[in-house]
C-alpha positions in Angstrom: 65.5 8.9 25.5 67.3 10.1 28.7 66.5 13.7 27.9 62.9 12.8 27.1 62.6 11.0 30.4 64.0 14.0 32.2 61.5 16.3 30.5 58.6 14.0 31.5 59.9 13.9 35.1 60.1 17.7 35.2 56.7 18.2 33.6 55.2 15.6 36.0 56.7 17.4 39.0 55.3 20.8 37.8 51.9 19.3 37.1 51.8 17.6 40.5 52.8 20.8 42.3 50.1 22.8 40.5 47.6 20.1 41.2 48.4 19.9 44.9 48.2 23.6 45.3 44.8 23.6 43.6 43.6 20.8 45.9 44.8 22.6 49.0 43.1 25.9 47.9 39.8 24.1 47.1 39.8 22.2 50.3 40.4 25.3 52.5 37.7 27.2 50.7 35.1 24.4 51.2 35.9 23.0 54.6 33.3 25.0 56.5 32.5 22.4 59.2 35.2 19.7 59.2 34.0 18.2 62.5 30.3 18.3 62.0 28.2 15.1 61.6 26.9 14.2 58.2 23.8 12.1 57.5 24.5 8.7 55.8 23.3 8.1 52.3 20.4 5.9 51.4 21.2 2.7 49.4 17.7 3.1 48.0 18.7 6.2 46.1 17.4 6.2 42.5 21.0 7.0 41.5 22.0 3.5 42.5 19.1 1.8 40.5 19.9 1.5 36.8 16.2 0.8 36.1 15.3 4.3 37.2 16.1 7.2 34.8 17.5 10.4 36.3 15.8 13.4 34.7 17.8 16.4 33.8 17.3 19.7 32.0 19.4 22.5 30.5 19.2 25.4 32.9 21.3 27.9 31.0 24.1 28.0 28.5 26.7 30.4 27.2 27.3 31.3 23.5 29.3 28.5 21.8 33.0 29.0 21.1 34.9 27.8 18.1 37.9 25.6 19.3 39.7 24.1 16.3 37.4 21.7 14.5 34.8 21.8 17.3 32.2 24.0 18.9 32.4 24.2 22.7 29.4 25.4 24.7 29.4 25.8 28.5 26.1 24.6 29.9 24.5 24.2 33.3 22.2 21.2 33.8 19.6 21.1 36.5 18.7 17.8 38.3 18.2 16.4 41.8 21.0 16.1 44.4 20.9 12.4 45.4 22.1 13.2 48.9 19.8 16.1 49.9 17.0 15.3 47.3 16.9 19.0 46.5 17.6 20.7 43.1 21.3 20.9 42.1 23.4 22.0 39.2 25.9 20.3 37.0 28.4 22.4 35.0 29.5 20.9 31.7 31.4 21.7 28.5 29.5 20.3 25.5 31.9 19.7 22.6 30.4 19.1 19.2 32.2 18.6 15.8 31.7 21.7 13.6 31.3 19.5 10.6 28.7 17.4 12.3 29.1 14.2 14.3 30.5 11.3 12.3 29.3 8.9 15.0 25.9 10.1 16.1 25.2 6.7 17.7 28.0 7.3 20.3 28.9 10.2 22.7 31.7 10.6 25.2 31.7 11.6 28.9 35.0 12.9 30.5 35.2 12.9 34.3 38.1 14.9 35.8 40.2 14.1 39.0 39.7 15.6 42.4 40.1 19.4 42.3 38.3 19.9 39.0 39.1 20.2 35.4 42.7 20.7 34.3 44.3 21.3 30.9 44.7 17.6 30.2 41.0 17.0 30.6 40.3 19.8 28.2 42.8 18.4 25.7 41.3 14.9 26.0 37.9 16.3 25.3 39.1 18.2 22.3 40.9 15.1 21.0 37.7 13.0 21.3 35.7 15.6 19.6 38.2 15.8 16.7 37.3 12.1 16.1 33.8 13.3 15.1 32.1 12.4 18.4 30.1 14.6 20.7 31.9 14.9 24.0 30.8 16.2 27.4 33.3 17.3 30.0 32.0 17.3 33.5 33.3 20.4 35.2 31.5 20.6 38.5 28.4 19.5 40.4 26.8 20.8 43.6 28.5 19.3 46.6 31.4 17.8 44.8 33.9 19.5 47.1 32.2 18.6 50.4 34.7 17.5 53.0 34.9 16.7 56.7 36.0 14.2 59.3 32.7 12.3 59.3 33.4 9.2 57.1 29.9 9.6 55.6 31.4 12.3 53.5 33.0 9.7 51.2 29.7 7.9 50.4 28.1 11.2 49.8 30.8 12.1 47.4 30.6 8.8 45.6 26.8 9.0 45.3 26.9 12.5 44.0 29.6 11.6 41.4 27.6 8.6 40.2 24.4 10.7 39.9 26.3 13.5 38.0 27.5 11.0 35.5 24.1 9.3 35.1 22.3 12.6 34.8 24.8 13.6 32.1 24.0 10.3 30.4 20.3 11.4 30.5 21.3 14.7 28.9 22.9 12.6 26.1 19.7 10.6 25.6 19.8 10.9 21.8 22.9 8.8 21.7 22.5 5.0 21.9 25.9 4.2 23.3 28.3 6.1 25.6 32.0 5.9 26.2 33.5 7.3 29.4 37.0 8.4 30.3 38.0 9.2 33.9 41.2 10.1 35.7 42.1 9.3 39.3 38.9 10.0 41.4 37.1 10.6 38.0 38.2 7.1 37.0 36.9 5.6 40.3 33.5 7.3 39.8 33.5 6.3 36.1 34.1 2.6 37.1 31.2 2.8 39.5 28.9 4.4 36.9 30.0 1.8 34.3 28.6 -0.9 36.5 25.2 0.9 36.7 24.6 2.7 33.4 23.6 0.3 30.7 24.4 2.6 27.8 28.1 3.0 28.9 29.7 0.2 27.0 33.3 1.6 26.6 35.3 2.8 29.6 38.9 3.9 29.8 40.1 4.2 33.4 43.3 6.1 34.2 44.8 5.3 37.6 41.5 4.1 39.1 41.5 2.5 42.6 39.2 -0.3 43.6 38.9 0.4 47.4 38.2 3.8 48.9 38.9 2.3 52.3 42.4 1.2 51.2 43.0 4.5 49.3 42.1 6.5 52.4 44.3 4.3 54.6 47.4 4.0 52.4 47.5 7.1 50.1 50.4 9.5 50.6 48.4 12.4 49.1 48.9 15.3 51.4 45.2 16.1 52.1 44.3 12.5 52.7 47.3 12.1 55.1 46.1 15.2 57.0 42.5 13.9 57.1 43.7 10.5 58.3 45.8 12.1 61.1 43.0 14.4 62.3 40.4 11.6 62.0 42.5 9.1 64.0 43.1 11.7 66.7 39.4 12.7 66.9 38.1 9.1 67.0 40.9 7.7 69.1 42.3 5.3 66.5 45.8 4.0 67.3 47.1 2.8 64.0 46.4 2.2 60.3 44.7 -1.2 61.0 42.3 0.5 63.4 41.7 3.2 60.8 41.0 0.7 58.1 38.6 -1.2 60.3 36.9 2.1 61.2 36.3 2.9 57.6 35.2 -0.6 56.6 32.4 -0.5 59.2 31.1 2.8 57.8 31.6 3.1 54.1 28.7 1.6 52.0 29.9 2.4 48.5 33.1 0.7 47.2 34.1 0.6 43.5 34.9 -3.1 43.7 31.2 -3.9 44.5 30.1 -2.1 41.3 32.2 -4.3 39.0 29.8 -6.1 36.6 31.9 -7.8 33.9 29.8 -8.3 30.7 30.6 -9.1 27.1 28.7 -5.9 26.3 31.1 -3.7 28.2 34.8 -3.1 27.1 37.1 -1.6 29.7 40.6 -0.4 29.4 42.8 0.2 32.4 45.9 2.4 32.5 47.7 1.5 35.7 50.5 3.5 37.4 53.0 0.8 38.5 54.7 3.1 41.1 51.6 4.9 42.3 51.4 5.7 46.0 48.6 8.3 45.7 46.1 5.8 44.4 48.2 2.8 45.4 48.9 0.5 42.6 47.6 -2.6 44.4 44.1 -0.9 44.6 44.2 -0.3 40.8 45.1 -4.0 40.2 42.3 -5.1 42.5 39.8 -3.2 40.4 41.2 -4.6 37.2 40.8 -8.1 38.7 37.3 -7.4 39.8 36.4 -6.5 36.2 37.8 -9.9 35.1 41.2 -8.6 33.8 40.2 -6.6 30.7 42.6 -4.7 28.4 45.4 -3.2 30.5 48.5 -0.9 30.0 51.1 -0.5 32.7 52.7 2.9 32.9 56.0 2.9 34.8 55.4 6.0 36.9 53.8 7.4 40.0 50.3 8.9 40.0 50.9 12.3 38.3 53.6 10.9 36.0 51.2 8.2 34.8 48.5 10.9 34.1 50.9 12.9 32.1 52.5 9.9 30.3 49.0 8.7 29.3 48.5 11.9 27.4 52.0 11.9 25.8 52.3 8.3 24.9 49.0 6.4 25.2 46.6 8.5 23.2 46.0 5.9 20.6 45.4 3.2 23.2 42.8 5.5 24.8 41.2 6.4 21.5 40.8 2.7 20.6 39.6 1.8 24.1 36.9 4.5 23.8 35.7 2.9 20.5 36.5 6.0 18.5 38.7 4.6 15.7 
């Protein structure tokens, strides 16, 4: 057991290093105007109204690839950016069982963490597909890497993430019910979409935080610390309390406000008990807001919990997705 724990710790460190480097590279390549003002979102956006369907179409696709027992087809969907109200694109991997779907009534959406898809997201998608269920992995959508000092950037990111998930749900219109699996920021967006999208009735949330304000104020993630320091300097904020108040006054979309407990929705939380990236207390707050559904505590930090979930909690994830 000691050797196994060391292997997990080593793999977790390697994964965290790769993930952090990826985030840094992506941030530097997309931060074109970090100090420029950004228009606020509209709370009247159709993306926030579950009664309004969000149309989507397949713009283009690549030839399908055989991956084990599944076919995987990379596709680009076209829809409307909820922030700019102009056309945008959503990149997906569409996984379908080669032998045909065993559960045609249900499909799965996988939402990756900040920085985009990694090997674990691809492996989860493959595992869900092996259960005989069509699975769509969200790879990228227009504007998903927008960054800047203006706090409106966070609402814009949340709104785009919600819309990308809901438009993917529209793409899966032939399936009556949807399961969603999200990791880190992907789990935060998945929780928000679960509260809006009626067909999502199974959600598995891996290290999902409940308050973006608290996450931005308390996280030790390098890019968020850098953003916090630069923002405090720019806006003349003296301490973390002032920074928290500054964000509370400006952020309109918080995951906690999307919690909509219902007997028709089954959620599973996987919580990192030593998480300082998405602080554990914010994860517990979201779990409480959803009226304390099924929960598994993983004794690890953020990246360790993500890795341990794959190594040791796959059955709990599969059952939480309703795929048994």
